[in-house]
VOGU-3710 file (C-alpha; in Angstrom, 3 decimals, decimal comma):
1> xxxxxxxxxx> 0,000/0,000/0,000  1,153/3,543/-0,617  2,728/5,176/2,433  1,449/8,474/3,755  3,988/11,148/4,701  4,907/11,217/8,393  5,947/14,159/10,549  9,423/14,224/12,077  8,024/15,744/15,285  8,713/13,497/18,280
11> xxxxxxxxxx> 7,291/15,616/21,095  3,639/14,585/20,838  0,792/15,702/18,592  1,385/19,077/16,992  -1,321/21,729/17,357  -3,084/22,220/14,017  -3,992/25,544/12,495  -6,195/27,227/15,096  -9,922/26,865/14,428  -12,464/29,120/15,978
21> xxxxxxxxxx> -13,958/27,785/19,187  -17,389/27,510/17,617  -16,137/25,614/14,539  -15,465/21,976/13,861  -12,445/21,175/11,718  -13,257/20,252/8,132  -12,968/16,672/6,904  -9,928/17,708/4,881  -8,224/19,158/7,994  -8,909/15,975/9,991
31> xxxxxxxxxx> -7,520/13,724/7,276  -4,464/15,942/6,780  -3,645/15,800/10,498  -3,917/11,982/10,554  -1,747/11,697/7,469  0,980/14,100/8,640  1,304/13,220/12,353  2,027/9,629/13,379  1,856/10,628/17,072  -1,931/10,858/16,996
41> xxxxxxxxxx> -3,069/7,683/18,737  -6,772/8,221/19,245  -9,714/10,579/19,572  -8,239/12,350/22,591  -5,018/13,255/20,742  -7,002/14,425/17,738  -9,282/16,519/19,955  -6,220/18,235/21,473  -4,845/19,017/18,012  -8,023/20,950/17,118
51> xxxxxxxxxx> -8,828/22,321/20,555  -12,096/20,392/20,890  -13,814/20,860/24,258  -17,214/21,248/25,863  -20,233/21,120/23,523  -17,970/20,493/20,525  -17,137/16,933/21,631  -20,463/15,365/20,540  -20,470/16,640/16,897  -16,710/15,948/16,719
61> xxxxxxxxxx> -17,269/12,282/17,691  -20,115/12,055/15,178  -17,810/13,308/12,411  -15,169/10,727/13,307  -17,799/7,972/13,359  -18,995/9,056/9,913  -15,457/8,959/8,492  -14,865/5,549/10,069  -18,148/4,243/8,663  -17,095/5,355/5,172
71> xxxxxxxxxx> -13,824/3,478/5,532  -11,756/6,657/5,273  -10,213/6,254/8,732  -9,672/3,105/10,742  -9,312/2,167/14,403  -6,869/-0,589/15,425  -5,982/-1,337/19,069  -7,436/1,996/20,146  -5,328/3,845/17,558  -7,072/6,036/15,021
81> xxxxxxxxxx> -5,532/6,777/11,650  -6,319/7,395/8,012  -6,916/4,268/5,952  -4,023/3,395/3,660  -4,481/4,505/0,069  -4,222/2,185/-2,895  -1,163/2,656/-5,123  -1,673/4,182/-8,553  -1,081/0,735/-10,065  -2,056/-2,357/-8,124
91> xxxxxxxxxx> -3,190/-5,971/-8,385  -6,908/-6,585/-7,880  -9,040/-9,710/-7,539  -12,519/-9,723/-9,091  -14,879/-11,970/-7,073  -16,168/-14,997/-8,981  -19,751/-13,976/-8,189  -19,340/-10,390/-9,418  -21,935/-9,063/-11,851  -20,307/-9,279/-15,340
101> xxxxxxxxxx> -22,151/-6,085/-16,307  -20,995/-4,155/-13,211  -17,611/-5,526/-12,192  -15,977/-4,689/-8,887  -12,733/-5,870/-7,296  -10,669/-5,839/-4,115  -6,904/-5,532/-3,545  -5,150/-8,894/-3,952  -3,087/-8,076/-0,847  -4,399/-6,101/2,086
111> xxxxxxxxxx> -3,335/-5,714/5,708  -6,437/-5,956/7,937  -4,841/-3,401/10,245  -5,257/-0,853/7,460  -9,008/-1,028/8,000  -11,803/-2,295/5,788  -10,675/-3,505/2,388  -11,679/-0,917/-0,258  -14,089/-1,916/-3,016  -12,972/-0,802/-6,482
121> xxxxxxxxxx> -15,194/-0,283/-9,533  -13,682/-1,912/-12,632  -14,244/0,219/-15,732  -14,597/-1,754/-18,963  -16,128/-0,417/-22,163  -16,384/-1,543/-25,769  -12,987/0,012/-26,576  -11,077/-1,547/-23,653  -8,083/-3,578/-24,793  -8,296/-5,744/-21,670
131> xxxxxxxxxx> -11,689/-7,237/-20,787  -11,574/-9,105/-17,446  -14,299/-11,384/-16,109  -15,549/-12,561/-12,710  -12,857/-14,593/-10,971  -9,951/-12,879/-12,764  -6,899/-11,284/-11,176  -5,878/-8,057/-12,912  -3,179/-5,426/-12,906  -5,003/-2,088/-12,970
141> xxxxxxxxxx> -4,470/1,667/-12,929  -6,264/3,201/-9,953  -8,155/6,490/-9,767  -9,214/7,582/-6,271  -11,460/10,449/-7,418  -11,198/14,129/-6,433  -13,006/14,167/-3,077  -11,586/13,685/0,409  -13,172/10,225/0,542  -11,551/7,859/-2,011
151> xxxxxxxxxx> -13,968/6,644/-4,678  -11,815/3,999/-6,288  -12,156/2,989/-9,918  -9,772/0,864/-11,962  -8,820/0,621/-15,615  -7,531/-2,919/-16,319  -4,052/-3,125/-17,812  -3,568/-6,915/-17,898  -5,273/-10,128/-16,814  -2,826/-12,026/-14,587
161> xxxxxxxxxx> -2,463/-15,714/-13,836  -4,200/-16,357/-10,535  -2,360/-18,791/-8,282  -4,353/-21,495/-6,564  -5,490/-20,661/-3,062  -4,221/-24,015/-1,857  -2,405/-27,087/-3,074  -4,457/-30,248/-3,414  -3,575/-33,926/-3,345  -4,519/-37,401/-2,175
171> xxxxxxxxxx> -3,813/-38,608/1,378  -2,007/-41,941/1,640  -1,494/-43,623/5,004  1,679/-45,646/5,553  3,749/-47,102/8,404  5,212/-43,681/9,199  1,892/-41,832/9,290  0,547/-39,923/6,296  1,824/-38,422/3,079  0,353/-36,208/0,390
181> xxxxxxxxxx> 0,488/-37,264/-3,254  0,096/-33,980/-5,175  -2,299/-33,741/-8,095  0,210/-31,649/-10,024  2,810/-34,059/-11,406  5,450/-31,304/-11,181  5,168/-31,160/-7,392  6,809/-33,562/-4,953  5,237/-35,689/-2,241  5,152/-34,281/1,300
191> xxxxxxxxxx> 4,675/-35,750/4,730  1,587/-34,795/6,718  2,150/-34,763/10,494  -0,654/-36,769/12,119  -1,642/-33,730/14,139  -2,200/-31,839/10,885  -4,328/-34,539/9,252  -7,648/-33,286/10,632  -10,539/-35,541/9,595  -8,818/-36,760/6,433
201> xxxxxxxxxx> -8,613/-40,492/5,787  -6,686/-42,647/3,356  -7,655/-41,864/-0,235  -9,257/-38,483/0,520  -8,740/-35,564/-1,833  -7,689/-32,638/0,343  -6,586/-29,036/0,245  -3,426/-28,323/2,209  -1,238/-25,450/3,181  2,519/-25,963/3,036
211> xxxxxxxxxx> 4,742/-25,087/5,956  8,522/-25,408/6,303  9,949/-27,135/9,365  13,329/-27,877/10,900  16,737/-26,468/10,171  16,579/-27,860/6,637  13,225/-26,134/6,040  11,598/-29,360/4,860  8,128/-28,720/3,385  5,269/-30,417/5,222
221> xxxxxxxxxx> 1,547/-30,287/4,551  -1,340/-29,385/6,839  -4,839/-30,401/5,738  -7,186/-27,408/5,595  -10,162/-28,963/3,808  -11,363/-32,465/2,934  -12,906/-32,316/-0,548  -14,032/-35,916/-0,915  -12,832/-39,403/-1,749  -12,645/-40,059/-5,504
231> xxxxxxxxxx> -12,384/-43,815/-4,958  -15,416/-44,208/-2,713  -17,481/-41,649/-4,608  -16,528/-43,105/-7,976  -15,665/-39,656/-9,303  -12,045/-39,228/-10,390  -13,217/-35,988/-12,033  -13,307/-34,434/-8,531  -9,540/-33,978/-8,814  -9,681/-31,934/-12,029
241> xxxxxxxxxx> -12,747/-30,018/-10,860  -10,955/-28,787/-7,764  -7,452/-28,389/-9,167  -8,786/-26,217/-12,016  -11,411/-24,517/-9,817  -14,407/-25,434/-11,970  -17,706/-24,316/-10,371  -19,791/-27,465/-9,921  -22,349/-26,661/-7,215  -25,213/-24,349/-8,114
251> xxxxxxxxxx> -25,994/-21,580/-5,582  -29,445/-21,748/-3,974  -30,532/-18,607/-5,827  -29,803/-20,296/-9,173  -31,640/-23,485/-8,215  -34,597/-21,433/-6,998  -34,831/-19,477/-10,273  -34,658/-22,688/-12,299  -37,357/-24,414/-10,237  -39,661/-21,408/-10,540
261> xxxxxxxxxx> -39,413/-21,346/-14,374  -42,655/-22,147/-16,222  -43,161/-23,987/-19,490  -43,365/-21,770/-22,565  -46,679/-21,116/-24,292  -47,678/-20,088/-27,821  -47,566/-16,417/-26,889  -45,180/-14,682/-29,289  -44,426/-17,929/-31,149  -45,357/-19,726/-34,346
271> xxxxxxxxxx> -47,094/-23,069/-33,888  -44,913/-25,757/-35,491  -46,120/-28,662/-33,371  -47,316/-30,569/-36,444  -43,908/-30,513/-38,165  -42,300/-33,952/-37,527  -38,932/-32,797/-36,234  -36,788/-35,552/-34,685  -33,813/-35,577/-32,308  -30,812/-37,804/-33,128
281> xxxxxxxxxx> -28,290/-38,108/-30,289  -25,976/-40,573/-28,520  -27,966/-43,367/-26,863  -27,027/-42,173/-23,355  -27,856/-38,474/-23,945  -29,898/-36,881/-21,151  -30,707/-33,648/-22,932  -31,819/-33,096/-26,501  -31,329/-29,509/-27,605  -31,454/-29,883/-31,403
291> xxxxxxxxxx> -34,020/-31,393/-33,769  -34,004/-31,723/-37,558  -36,376/-32,164/-40,480  -35,947/-32,261/-44,253  -38,311/-32,357/-47,222  -38,074/-31,920/-50,952  -38,551/-28,320/-52,051  -41,840/-28,044/-53,937  -40,729/-24,829/-55,636  -40,404/-25,484/-59,373
301> xxxxxxxxxx> -37,584/-22,949/-59,505  -35,468/-25,229/-57,301  -35,580/-28,695/-58,922  -33,952/-31,388/-56,780  -33,678/-28,952/-53,872  -34,549/-29,407/-50,214  -35,960/-27,469/-47,288  -33,963/-28,336/-44,157  -35,150/-27,203/-40,727  -32,971/-27,118/-37,616
311> xxxxxxxxxx> -34,743/-26,320/-34,326  -32,720/-25,452/-31,212  -34,023/-25,268/-27,639  -34,978/-21,673/-26,752  -32,746/-21,295/-23,705  -32,950/-17,494/-23,943  -36,624/-17,696/-22,910  -35,569/-19,052/-19,504  -32,099/-17,584/-18,930  -32,486/-13,815/-19,067
321> xxxxxxxxxx> -29,728/-11,209/-18,793  -28,929/-10,076/-15,266  -30,564/-13,032/-13,495  -28,814/-15,440/-11,134  -29,151/-18,145/-13,803  -27,433/-15,931/-16,352  -24,581/-14,941/-14,036  -23,890/-18,579/-13,159  -24,033/-19,682/-16,815  -21,573/-16,928/-17,720
331> xxxxxxxxxx> -19,263/-17,894/-14,853  -19,185/-21,540/-16,007  -19,002/-20,636/-19,689  -19,832/-24,154/-20,829  -20,691/-27,626/-19,621  -17,795/-29,971/-18,829  -18,094/-33,636/-19,822  -16,229/-36,320/-17,885  -16,441/-40,107/-18,188  -17,939/-40,245/-14,680
341> xxxxxxxxxx> -20,134/-37,115/-14,623  -21,232/-33,939/-16,354  -20,770/-30,500/-14,804  -23,601/-28,672/-16,593  -23,725/-24,989/-17,456  -27,391/-24,862/-16,399  -29,382/-26,715/-13,706  -31,223/-29,893/-14,706  -34,624/-28,201/-14,508  -33,515/-26,104/-17,510
351> xxxxxxxxxx> -31,123/-28,392/-19,408  -32,812/-31,774/-18,950  -36,428/-30,647/-18,732  -37,719/-27,305/-20,023  -35,055/-26,979/-22,728  -34,839/-30,647/-23,659  -36,797/-31,338/-26,841  -38,555/-34,393/-25,456  -40,541/-36,683/-27,669  -44,234/-35,836/-27,697
361> xxxxxxxxxx> -43,939/-32,721/-25,468  -44,406/-29,087/-26,497  -41,140/-27,176/-26,257  -39,983/-23,647/-27,090  -37,369/-23,422/-29,817  -35,570/-21,056/-32,156  -35,632/-22,591/-35,627  -33,916/-21,873/-38,930  -35,515/-23,022/-42,183  -32,944/-23,340/-44,968
371> xxxxxxxxxx> -33,572/-23,805/-48,688  -30,860/-25,861/-50,412  -30,221/-26,384/-54,096  -29,656/-29,817/-55,619  -25,940/-29,143/-55,221  -26,395/-28,815/-51,445  -25,605/-25,110/-51,314  -27,819/-22,894/-49,200  -29,924/-20,508/-51,266  -31,856/-18,746/-48,501
381> xxxxxxxxxx> -32,893/-19,092/-44,892  -35,273/-17,629/-42,287  -35,359/-17,728/-38,482  -38,517/-18,377/-36,451  -39,413/-18,474/-32,773  -41,642/-21,495/-32,421  -43,427/-24,016/-30,244  -42,585/-27,527/-31,472  -43,208/-31,144/-30,538  -40,520/-33,750/-31,278
391> xxxxxxxxxx> -41,915/-36,673/-33,268  -39,216/-39,085/-32,107  -36,115/-39,441/-29,947  -33,582/-41,500/-31,916  -29,996/-42,567/-31,352  -27,367/-42,313/-34,093  -27,111/-46,098/-34,278  -30,895/-46,508/-34,431  -31,329/-44,019/-37,269  -28,372/-45,442/-39,199
401> xxxxxxxxxx> -29,662/-49,019/-38,833  -33,005/-47,976/-40,293  -31,333/-46,385/-43,321  -29,127/-49,478/-43,734  -32,211/-51,696/-43,979  -32,719/-52,726/-40,350  -35,505/-50,541/-38,939  -37,008/-51,302/-35,545  -40,538/-50,777/-34,266  -39,936/-47,063/-33,746
411> xxxxxxxxxx> -37,976/-46,221/-36,909  -40,005/-48,405/-39,285  -42,932/-45,951/-39,588  -40,465/-43,005/-39,752  -38,258/-44,394/-42,496  -40,010/-43,086/-45,616  -41,640/-39,851/-44,379  -38,775/-38,586/-42,169  -35,462/-40,463/-42,339  -35,043/-40,934/-46,099
421> xxxxxxxxxx> -35,644/-37,219/-46,833  -33,038/-36,363/-44,168  -30,473/-38,643/-45,798  -31,316/-37,349/-49,271  -30,741/-33,766/-48,103  -27,496/-34,833/-46,431  -26,272/-36,435/-49,666  -26,680/-33,058/-51,369  -25,026/-31,228/-48,461  -22,079/-33,640/-48,599
431> xxxxxxxxxx> -21,452/-32,535/-52,209  -21,307/-28,900/-51,086  -19,029/-29,854/-48,206  -16,596/-31,684/-50,481  -16,584/-28,714/-52,857  -15,869/-26,336/-49,935  -12,946/-28,479/-48,802  -12,797/-28,195/-45,002  -9,816/-29,706/-43,195  -10,293/-33,483/-43,328
441> xxxxxxxxxx> -8,352/-34,466/-40,226  -10,452/-37,386/-39,009  -8,568/-38,587/-35,903  -10,211/-41,388/-33,876  -11,605/-40,430/-30,481  -11,769/-43,055/-27,772  -14,594/-43,329/-25,270  -13,926/-44,551/-21,743  -16,714/-46,756/-20,370  -16,936/-47,015/-16,575
451> xxxxxxxxxx> -18,443/-49,693/-14,380  -20,736/-49,110/-11,404  -17,756/-48,309/-9,160  -16,396/-45,626/-11,456  -13,554/-47,815/-12,707  -12,621/-48,315/-16,355  -14,594/-51,224/-17,806  -13,846/-50,699/-21,486  -12,233/-48,301/-23,957  -13,915/-48,015/-27,331
461> xxxxxxxxxx> -13,491/-46,140/-30,576  -17,100/-45,369/-31,524  -17,954/-46,160/-35,113  -18,179/-43,065/-37,303  -21,602/-43,149/-38,977  -23,298/-41,110/-41,686  -25,866/-40,274/-38,998  -23,123/-38,386/-37,121  -22,031/-36,559/-40,259  -25,623/-35,674/-41,148
471> xxxxxxxxxx> -26,230/-33,929/-37,823  -22,816/-32,223/-37,926  -23,383/-30,853/-41,413  -26,862/-29,542/-40,578  -25,551/-27,884/-37,412  -22,687/-26,247/-39,339  -25,111/-24,866/-41,907  -27,392/-23,500/-39,162  -24,390/-21,829/-37,506  -23,432/-20,189/-40,800
481> xxxxxxxxxx> -27,020/-18,955/-41,251  -26,956/-17,370/-37,781  -23,719/-15,502/-38,513  -24,990/-14,324/-41,911  -28,284/-13,040/-40,511  -26,632/-11,102/-37,710  -24,113/-9,555/-40,089  -26,909/-8,536/-42,469  -28,744/-6,907/-39,548  -25,512/-5,179/-38,480
491> xxxxxxxxxx> -25,876/-6,778/-35,078  -23,114/-7,458/-32,590  -22,358/-11,167/-32,214  -19,807/-13,661/-31,009  -18,040/-15,445/-33,848  -16,477/-18,869/-33,626  -13,114/-18,207/-35,238  -10,146/-20,345/-36,220  -7,088/-18,500/-37,463  -4,838/-19,794/-40,210
501> xxxxxxxxxx> -1,539/-21,404/-39,131  1,292/-19,067/-38,198  4,360/-18,708/-40,412  6,503/-20,390/-37,752  4,255/-23,451/-37,539  4,025/-23,715/-41,312  7,813/-23,644/-41,609  8,161/-26,370/-38,967  5,636/-28,464/-40,897  7,508/-27,907/-44,180
511> xxxxxxxxxx> 10,775/-28,988/-42,577  9,157/-32,142/-41,241  7,373/-33,005/-44,497  10,597/-32,402/-46,405  12,265/-35,158/-44,371  9,482/-37,480/-45,617  9,776/-36,316/-49,241  6,251/-34,876/-49,206  5,901/-31,720/-51,286  4,134/-28,664/-49,922
521> xxxxxxxxxx> 3,539/-25,075/-51,044  6,238/-22,580/-50,094  3,768/-19,810/-49,381  2,008/-18,750/-46,198  -1,252/-18,276/-48,141  -2,587/-21,771/-47,494  -6,124/-23,130/-47,376  -7,604/-26,113/-45,575  -7,719/-27,966/-48,908  -3,910/-27,676/-49,149
531> xxxxxxxxxx> -3,608/-29,690/-45,942  -6,018/-32,262/-47,355  -3,615/-32,697/-50,285  -0,771/-33,286/-47,833  -2,829/-35,893/-45,961  -3,670/-37,604/-49,256  0,035/-37,891/-50,111  0,733/-39,270/-46,635  -1,918/-41,981/-46,995  -0,359/-43,111/-50,259
541> xxxxxxxxxx> 3,111/-43,095/-48,681  1,945/-45,050/-45,616  2,872/-42,470/-42,957  -0,526/-40,896/-42,305  -0,174/-41,125/-38,503  3,011/-39,054/-38,429  1,701/-36,463/-40,848  -1,728/-36,189/-39,211  -0,064/-35,472/-35,859  2,097/-32,704/-37,334
551> xxxxxxxxxx> -0,771/-31,173/-39,337  -2,826/-31,075/-36,128  0,027/-29,358/-34,270  0,343/-26,749/-36,999  -3,223/-25,551/-36,468  -4,221/-22,548/-34,368  -6,733/-23,055/-31,567  -10,341/-22,158/-32,294  -11,832/-19,519/-29,971  -14,604/-16,953/-29,615
561> xxxxxxxxxx> -14,208/-13,356/-30,717  -16,324/-10,252/-31,257  -14,404/-9,622/-34,497  -14,519/-11,971/-37,445  -11,452/-13,501/-39,049  -13,129/-16,612/-40,404  -12,887/-20,298/-39,640  -9,841/-21,795/-41,340  -10,549/-25,443/-40,494  -14,105/-25,377/-41,821
571> xxxxxxxxxx> -13,078/-23,089/-44,708  -15,873/-20,646/-43,893  -15,825/-16,846/-44,078  -18,262/-16,396/-41,189  -19,324/-18,794/-38,485  -21,101/-18,516/-35,121  -22,160/-21,104/-32,556  -25,959/-21,230/-32,480  -26,854/-24,899/-32,017  -26,178/-25,698/-28,337
581> xxxxxxxxxx> -27,173/-22,940/-25,897  -27,801/-25,543/-23,170  -24,073/-26,199/-22,862  -22,329/-23,134/-24,365  -22,774/-19,532/-23,268  -21,621/-18,357/-26,723  -24,709/-19,932/-28,314  -26,976/-18,241/-25,769  -25,477/-14,865/-26,741  -26,101/-15,621/-30,441
591> xxxxxxxxxx> -29,721/-16,577/-29,660  -30,230/-13,287/-27,813  -28,661/-11,376/-30,684  -31,041/-13,034/-33,181  -34,068/-12,326/-30,978  -33,110/-8,664/-30,795  -32,109/-8,274/-34,456  -35,261/-9,959/-35,785  -37,695/-8,472/-33,259  -38,664/-11,880/-31,873
601> xxxxxxxxxx> -39,218/-10,770/-28,267  -38,128/-8,489/-25,454  -35,522/-10,927/-24,062  -32,836/-10,329/-26,671  -29,292/-9,026/-26,337  -29,156/-5,874/-24,221  -27,131/-2,782/-25,119  -25,021/-3,339/-22,032  -24,237/-6,926/-23,059  -23,401/-5,840/-26,597
611> xxxxxxxxxx> -20,658/-3,485/-25,353  -19,092/-6,302/-23,327  -18,820/-8,918/-26,075  -14,973/-8,715/-26,319  -14,708/-9,513/-22,609  -17,341/-12,250/-22,838  -15,455/-13,827/-25,756  -12,208/-13,753/-23,816  -13,817/-15,306/-20,740  -15,675/-18,161/-22,448
621> xxxxxxxxxx> -12,636/-19,012/-24,577  -10,762/-19,447/-21,295  -13,496/-21,600/-19,736  -13,519/-23,763/-22,865  -9,761/-24,321/-22,584  -10,207/-25,113/-18,884  -12,896/-27,697/-19,711  -10,713/-29,361/-22,343  -7,826/-29,559/-19,891  -10,073/-31,013/-17,165
631> xxxxxxxxxx> -11,513/-33,645/-19,498  -8,058/-34,647/-20,743  -6,564/-34,825/-17,235  -9,439/-36,964/-15,973  -9,079/-39,390/-18,874  -5,335/-39,617/-18,165  -6,005/-40,414/-14,502  -8,610/-43,052/-15,286  -6,321/-44,736/-17,822  -3,360/-44,644/-15,423
641> xxxxxxxxxx> -5,593/-46,176/-12,746  -6,700/-48,860/-15,218  -3,104/-49,702/-16,204  -1,677/-49,571/-12,655  -2,455/-53,286/-12,289  -0,465/-54,102/-15,450  3,044/-53,048/-14,398  5,577/-55,025/-16,448  3,138/-55,710/-19,296  4,056/-55,023/-22,925
651> xxxxxxxxxx> 2,020/-52,774/-25,193  2,024/-51,602/-28,792  2,122/-47,856/-29,250  3,159/-44,975/-31,449  5,544/-42,118/-30,756  3,157/-39,167/-30,306  5,729/-36,557/-29,336  9,481/-35,994/-29,400  11,303/-33,602/-27,073  14,850/-33,112/-25,843
661> xxxxxxxxxx> 13,972/-34,948/-22,652  12,459/-38,033/-24,260  9,629/-39,644/-26,214  5,900/-39,511/-25,597  4,166/-42,788/-26,423  0,448/-43,293/-27,090  -0,757/-46,863/-26,633  -2,707/-48,109/-29,638  -5,310/-50,149/-27,765  -6,255/-47,713/-24,993
671> xxxxxxxxxx> -4,986/-44,333/-26,201  -3,138/-43,862/-22,889  -0,145/-41,512/-23,033  3,177/-42,154/-21,310  6,826/-41,131/-21,395  10,189/-42,720/-22,184  13,066/-40,648/-20,735  15,863/-39,915/-23,217  18,425/-41,341/-20,784  16,919/-44,830/-21,217
681> xxxxxxxxxx> 16,815/-44,973/-25,015  19,793/-47,207/-25,836  23,486/-47,631/-26,491  24,170/-44,368/-28,307  24,308/-40,628/-27,735  20,943/-39,279/-28,959  20,171/-35,809/-30,195  16,815/-34,149/-30,792  16,498/-33,068/-34,442  13,646/-30,608/-34,609
691> xxxxxxxxxx> 12,911/-30,543/-38,340  12,577/-34,331/-38,378  10,772/-34,527/-35,025  13,127/-37,320/-34,085  15,792/-38,492/-31,642  18,793/-39,717/-33,660  21,844/-41,622/-32,462  25,012/-39,619/-32,998  27,127/-42,628/-34,043  24,615/-45,178/-35,306
701> xxxxxxxxxx> 21,972/-42,928/-36,828  19,349/-45,008/-34,997  16,167/-42,957/-35,267  13,017/-42,665/-33,161  10,611/-40,362/-34,989  7,131/-39,007/-34,538  4,525/-41,580/-35,606  6,838/-44,616/-35,424  5,187/-47,788/-34,174  6,976/-49,213/-31,115
711> xxxxxxxxxx> 6,615/-51,764/-28,351  6,998/-50,612/-24,742  6,955/-52,102/-21,256  5,035/-50,306/-18,504  7,381/-49,502/-15,626  5,362/-47,105/-13,485  1,818/-45,738/-13,199  0,809/-42,719/-11,081  -3,015/-42,561/-11,176  -3,335/-39,331/-9,173
721> xxxxxxxxxx> -1,073/-37,452/-11,571  -2,315/-39,389/-14,613  1,275/-40,278/-15,556  2,811/-43,425/-17,077  6,473/-44,280/-17,576  7,562/-46,792/-20,211  10,655/-48,677/-21,231  11,213/-48,796/-24,988  11,656/-52,343/-26,334  11,810/-51,665/-30,079
731> xxxxxxxxxx> 14,979/-50,766/-31,929  14,888/-47,547/-33,895  15,008/-47,242/-37,657  18,485/-47,060/-39,165  19,400/-43,762/-40,735  22,117/-41,172/-41,117  23,645/-39,606/-37,998  22,503/-36,013/-37,386  24,551/-33,325/-39,111  24,158/-31,040/-36,125
741> xxxxxxxxxx> 22,841/-28,206/-38,296  19,528/-27,929/-36,471  19,983/-30,598/-33,843  19,270/-29,773/-30,263  22,211/-28,119/-28,526  21,287/-29,931/-25,341  22,392/-33,570/-25,638  20,010/-36,324/-24,662  22,419/-38,633/-22,820  21,877/-42,309/-23,369
751> xxxxxxxxx> 24,862/-44,585/-22,794  25,019/-48,221/-21,796  21,384/-48,575/-20,708  20,305/-52,175/-20,318  17,045/-53,858/-21,076  15,822/-51,890/-24,065  16,727/-54,297/-26,828  13,965/-56,682/-27,735  15,264/-60,197/-27,264
//
């Protein structure tokens, strides 16, 4: 905190400028005296300074009480002094429950003896370069106002990384007492003195504070909070939820608002309940927020064309700006999907009931009706606010089986009137998609199946069906229509953007592809279709895994933005997320923007929201990255837990990453990721050659490169950290020793290690 100037007088409080006997000192005079004289200890000293006596004492005390109530002065241990001022530039914390439209913050560090912590208004407008959100820590420029009482406001300069309040880990009991296994694999284990264990038991996930003890200042942990037991609760996701501070419990005010919500009526809506829209989702889906329908276009001017309708749950009708539901949805940003649970963006009353397009029940929706030509290209579209009734709830497998000639009792009657027209429209859309040429990087995604105890029962690669592609293509087209409409109406919106690869990443890709004799353009002006050509060459050459991995790494990360710079991967000029407002706040914003732009109700995007779209985009992009990290970490922990009983077993894998410190291996059967340290590679001196993404023996030329198929032995599994360590059993490919031109300067030592060679 900024220091106030102190007087050098050491002979007691100095008499202030004489005030008339009938006058009280002004507020400014009082504050000046407290700031300039550190010998003033209390009211009595201050009264002497200003000559307060007799009838003046009562109003004088009232003035002091008023200043203390405003937080301008503070009393500590009977001492009275002016509250410390905030520096001109300081670090502030914005509470996680702050109103996004009216942000406030508090100093990140504050001495309670300085008095009550000041509340600071955070000023953000449409032109702010930094747009913080609830829960952020910021560096800000402070303005205290012109009056004697500080009226703090802050202009954000930078959003800072916010350190965790506490370290978390799993308690393990042993013969010596207790130890903490940290969740963060970069941290080391610590002992927990039994007196500092609290109510924690073996296997509990806990928060701890770290204290140093003894002459050697050895770190030890003290349990401050027991979070739960992932093993007994069957929820390994608890670890990621708490380590990444993902909100997962709804406040009572949010639950109350959700429970009080009423079903929508026809008021202000078109009646589309007779249109046989159907939902097609995974078989275990609990919410159904999109429905589709297709029919041949009867317009003679559009021979062979189709009318495709996509209806999306009208979440905006229930989640209105400024409500507790809206603030919580914004804070979460999106739903988070784990193998053992879902952390939803909205309470079940909204997501699984009122906004789930249940079969046979009237539901509010925002629908887009799109007219397609025979070539699958969209000719026109219109948006409608409707009341609909789903004709059927189908799974992908169920719908696909019907099209493939195996209908069941439910899909049999739907086959000709509903399903075949959908597939016919999709066939046309697929032509348009192929002509557009989006990035065709179809990497398999594994699904972890758990048993009743939350343990891994199976790991599957779900079959990729035309039913999946049909829904994806219709959702993409609806998202494009939303972006086009809002641009035409000159409305603010959140785009889903994906930038083209950077020059540096393109050069790294060229270097790598050159080592495989795959030709590539020598220009930075690339399109998604150029990458498809590279992938085609790789398939013919038999090294598609290596090339796919490097093409994926060359891509920028998709995000949300209030400005449009297109979607490189989909090869689209404009794109917005419209199709899943149950689980993404971005889609809810787009719905509100459409409602406002098209005059579909009074619950559209507000002016205040519109000015904050850059900050909203920044925040929900961050929550999306957090969700992806949480999902990945939880999968790693579950797979490490699954493999912990297979120490010493051999597995087939591929090299998924090469660094100076070693090789990352992805097991082919399970998709689990592990590490082989460089020091254990073999009988040579290995160097990391960046342009080849390989470790190469300096004498032998033995090469371990990205994408190579290898056999490994599992040496160690750390389920809490989600880490695996392997021993490499396969010999590398023979090649030329590295020239050293672009090899790593840091050697990867590997001499005389035993046990690697496959016998």
